[in-house]
C-alpha positions as CSV (number, residue, x, y, z in Angstrom):
1,M,15.9,-113.9,10.3
2,T,13.7,-112.2,7.6
3,N,13.6,-109.2,9.9
4,R,17.3,-108.3,9.7
5,A,19.2,-105.3,8.1
6,I,22.3,-104.5,7.7
7,I,23.1,-100.9,8.2
8,S,26.2,-99.0,5.8
9,T,26.5,-95.5,5.3
10,P,29.2,-93.4,3.4
11,D,29.1,-91.2,6.5
12,A,31.4,-93.4,8.4
13,P,34.4,-95.5,6.8
14,T,33.8,-99.1,4.6
15,A,34.2,-102.2,7.0
16,I,38.1,-102.8,6.6
17,G,37.3,-106.4,6.8
18,P,34.6,-108.7,7.0
19,Y,31.6,-107.5,9.0
20,S,29.0,-104.8,8.7
21,Q,29.3,-101.4,9.9
22,A,26.2,-102.3,12.3
23,V,22.8,-105.1,11.6
24,K,19.3,-104.6,13.3
25,V,16.8,-106.6,15.0
26,G,14.0,-105.5,15.7
27,N,14.3,-102.3,17.3
28,T,17.6,-103.4,18.2
29,V,21.1,-101.8,16.0
30,W,25.1,-103.2,17.0
31,L,27.3,-101.1,16.1
32,S,30.3,-102.8,14.4
33,G,33.5,-101.5,16.6
34,Q,35.4,-98.3,14.9
35,I,38.8,-96.8,14.7
36,P,39.7,-93.0,13.9
37,L,39.1,-93.6,10.0
38,V,37.8,-90.4,8.7
39,P,34.8,-91.7,5.8
40,D,36.3,-88.8,3.1
41,T,40.2,-90.5,2.6
42,M,40.1,-93.5,4.5
43,E,43.2,-92.1,6.4
44,L,43.8,-92.1,10.0
45,V,42.3,-89.3,12.8
46,T,46.7,-88.7,14.0
47,G,47.2,-86.6,17.2
48,D,46.1,-86.5,20.9
49,I,44.1,-89.0,21.8
50,T,41.4,-86.4,22.1
51,A,41.2,-86.0,18.0
52,Q,41.0,-89.2,17.4
53,A,38.3,-90.6,19.8
54,K,36.0,-87.5,17.4
55,Q,36.4,-88.8,15.0
56,V,35.6,-92.8,16.7
57,F,32.5,-90.9,18.2
58,Y,32.0,-89.1,15.0
59,N,31.7,-92.4,13.1
60,L,29.6,-94.5,14.8
61,A,27.4,-91.6,15.0
62,A,27.1,-91.4,11.4
63,V,25.6,-95.3,11.6
64,A,23.1,-95.3,14.6
65,E,21.4,-92.0,11.9
66,A,21.9,-94.5,8.9
67,A,20.1,-97.1,11.4
68,G,17.1,-94.4,12.7
69,G,18.6,-93.7,15.5
70,T,21.1,-91.3,18.1
71,L,24.0,-92.1,19.8
72,N,21.5,-91.6,22.6
73,N,19.6,-94.1,22.1
74,A,23.1,-96.4,22.8
75,V,21.9,-99.0,25.0
76,K,25.7,-100.5,26.0
77,I,29.1,-99.1,24.9
78,N,32.5,-100.8,24.5
79,I,35.3,-99.3,24.3
80,S,39.3,-100.4,23.4
81,L,41.5,-98.8,24.7
82,T,45.9,-99.8,24.2
83,D,46.0,-97.5,27.2
84,M,44.7,-96.3,30.2
85,A,46.1,-93.2,30.7
86,D,44.5,-92.1,27.7
87,F,40.7,-93.0,29.8
88,A,39.7,-89.2,31.3
89,A,40.5,-88.1,28.3
90,V,38.6,-90.6,25.7
91,N,35.3,-90.0,29.0
92,E,35.9,-85.8,28.3
93,V,34.9,-86.9,24.2
94,M,32.2,-89.2,25.2
95,M,30.6,-86.7,26.7
96,E,30.6,-84.4,24.1
97,F,28.6,-86.6,22.0
98,L,25.8,-88.4,24.2
99,Q,23.6,-86.8,27.1
100,A,22.3,-88.6,30.8
101,P,21.3,-90.3,31.2
102,Y,24.7,-91.8,29.8
103,P,24.3,-96.3,28.8
104,A,26.1,-99.2,30.5
105,R,29.7,-99.1,28.8
106,A,32.4,-101.3,29.3
107,C,36.1,-100.0,28.8
108,V,39.8,-103.1,28.0
109,Q,42.3,-102.2,27.6
110,V,44.2,-104.4,25.1
111,A,48.0,-104.8,23.3
112,G,46.4,-103.9,20.4
113,L,43.6,-103.6,17.8
114,P,43.9,-102.7,13.9
115,K,45.8,-100.5,12.3
116,G,47.5,-100.2,15.1
117,V,45.5,-97.2,16.4
118,A,44.4,-96.4,20.2
119,I,41.8,-96.8,20.5
120,E,38.2,-98.5,18.6
121,I,35.0,-98.4,19.7
122,E,31.2,-100.4,19.3
123,A,27.6,-99.8,20.5
124,I,24.7,-101.8,20.8
125,L,21.2,-99.6,20.2
126,A,17.2,-99.7,21.0
127,L,15.7,-97.9,19.0
């Protein structure tokens, strides 16, 4: 695949496994799931789900920018939560980072996430 580009930025956490921060093919960018890690320290954000979700969206925004876009280029977002009671708070944070019309989205509750975090979000952008 000759038009495949790996997207990487120091403004988002480095991968904690065998994956890239994002992969761009043509005008489509697949952003890997982000958890509430602070890029500079690779430490987890502690505190309520709002603080954690904001860090996740900051991380996603940094990768989107490195790919040549913004989160407003998102066409699909997948949210994984360990507790669906956090759904409303995550919606509020999402509305701080994206403008209407919003992308398609799925939100699921999962038994566990990397490093024991409460939230992970991935996105697909169309540039």
